C-alpha positions as CSV (number, residue, x, y, z in Angstrom):
1,T,-18.5,-8.1,3.5
2,K,-17.2,-9.5,0.9
3,L,-14.9,-6.6,0.0
4,E,-13.2,-7.2,3.4
5,L,-13.1,-11.1,2.9
6,L,-11.2,-10.5,-0.1
7,L,-8.8,-7.9,1.3
8,Q,-7.7,-10.3,4.2
9,R,-7.4,-13.4,1.4
10,G,-4.6,-11.4,-0.1
11,A,-6.8,-9.0,-3.2
12,S,-4.6,-6.4,-4.0
13,V,-6.4,-3.2,-3.1
14,N,-4.6,-1.4,-6.2
15,C,-5.4,-3.7,-8.5
16,Q,-6.0,-2.1,-11.5
17,D,-8.4,-3.3,-14.4
18,G,-8.0,-3.2,-18.5
19,N,-8.9,0.7,-18.3
20,G,-6.2,1.3,-15.2
21,R,-9.1,1.8,-13.0
22,T,-9.3,0.6,-9.2
23,A,-12.0,-0.6,-7.0
24,L,-11.1,2.5,-5.6
25,S,-12.4,4.8,-8.3
26,H,-15.5,2.5,-9.2
27,A,-16.4,2.9,-5.8
28,C,-16.3,6.8,-5.6
29,E,-18.0,6.8,-9.1
30,K,-20.9,4.7,-7.6
31,G,-20.5,6.4,-4.2
32,Y,-20.1,3.6,-2.1
33,L,-18.9,5.5,0.9
34,D,-18.7,2.4,3.2
35,A,-16.7,0.8,0.3
36,V,-14.5,3.4,-0.1
37,K,-13.8,3.8,3.7
38,I,-12.5,-0.2,4.1
39,L,-10.1,0.2,0.6
40,V,-8.9,3.5,2.1
41,R,-8.2,1.3,5.7
42,N,-6.6,-0.7,3.6
43,N,-4.5,1.2,2.1
44,A,-5.7,2.4,-1.3
45,D,-4.3,4.9,-3.3
46,P,-6.3,7.6,-4.1
47,E,-3.7,9.3,-6.5
48,I,-3.4,6.2,-9.1
49,V,-4.8,7.3,-12.3
50,D,-6.9,5.1,-15.4
51,C,-6.0,5.3,-18.9
52,W,-7.8,9.0,-19.4
53,G,-5.8,10.3,-16.6
54,N,-8.7,10.3,-13.8
55,T,-8.5,9.8,-10.3
56,A,-11.2,8.4,-7.7
57,L,-11.6,12.0,-6.5
58,M,-12.4,12.8,-9.9
59,Y,-15.1,10.0,-10.2
60,A,-16.5,11.3,-7.4
61,A,-16.5,14.6,-8.1
62,V,-18.2,14.0,-11.6
63,A,-21.4,11.6,-10.2
64,G,-21.2,14.4,-7.5
65,H,-20.9,12.6,-4.4
66,A,-20.6,15.1,-2.1
67,D,-20.0,12.4,1.1
68,V,-17.3,10.8,-0.8
69,V,-15.5,13.7,-2.2
70,E,-15.5,15.0,1.3
71,F,-14.4,11.6,3.1
72,L,-11.5,11.4,0.6
73,V,-10.4,15.0,1.1
74,R,-10.6,14.7,5.2
75,A,-8.7,11.5,4.5
76,F,-5.6,12.6,2.6
77,K,-5.4,15.8,3.7
78,R,-2.5,15.3,5.1
79,L,-1.0,13.5,2.6
80,G,-1.4,16.4,-0.1
81,L,-4.0,15.1,-1.9
82,Q,-3.9,16.7,-5.3
83,I,-7.6,18.1,-5.8
84,D,-6.6,20.4,-8.9
85,R,-4.9,17.1,-10.7
86,Q,-5.8,17.4,-14.2
87,N,-6.5,14.5,-16.1
88,K,-5.9,13.9,-19.9
89,V,-8.8,16.6,-21.5
90,G,-6.9,19.3,-19.0
91,N,-10.1,19.0,-16.3
92,S,-9.8,18.4,-12.6
93,A,-11.6,17.2,-9.8
94,I,-12.6,21.0,-8.8
95,E,-13.1,22.3,-11.9
96,V,-15.6,19.5,-12.7
97,A,-17.0,19.6,-9.6
98,K,-17.4,23.7,-10.4
99,F,-18.8,22.8,-14.0
100,L,-21.5,20.3,-12.8
101,G,-22.7,22.8,-9.9
102,H,-21.7,20.1,-7.1
103,T,-19.3,22.4,-5.0
104,E,-21.9,23.3,-2.7
105,S,-22.0,20.5,-0.5
106,F,-18.5,20.0,-0.9
107,S,-15.6,20.8,1.7
108,W,-12.6,21.5,-0.4
109,N,-10.8,23.5,2.6
């Protein structure tokens, strides 16, 4: 894929845009699970926060992409992924998911 080619050619997997968002953040928001898997395999950091204090997990939760959320939680469980980390307005990914009614298909545990 183009993403894999860019990474092979030395693109920084954790590069942030002007708002502090990473490729992982954008892929999670769009629900691009294949891209998320490639980024994670290439050491993407799920805990990087953007200028609003949002992580990639938060974007996946807000958009209701259960498959992406479940993958991230499983992939980073051993590293202690913070599902209750709060953004700048005091919301966490799990709180947002509950509010939006997306938790029924999420495996948080």
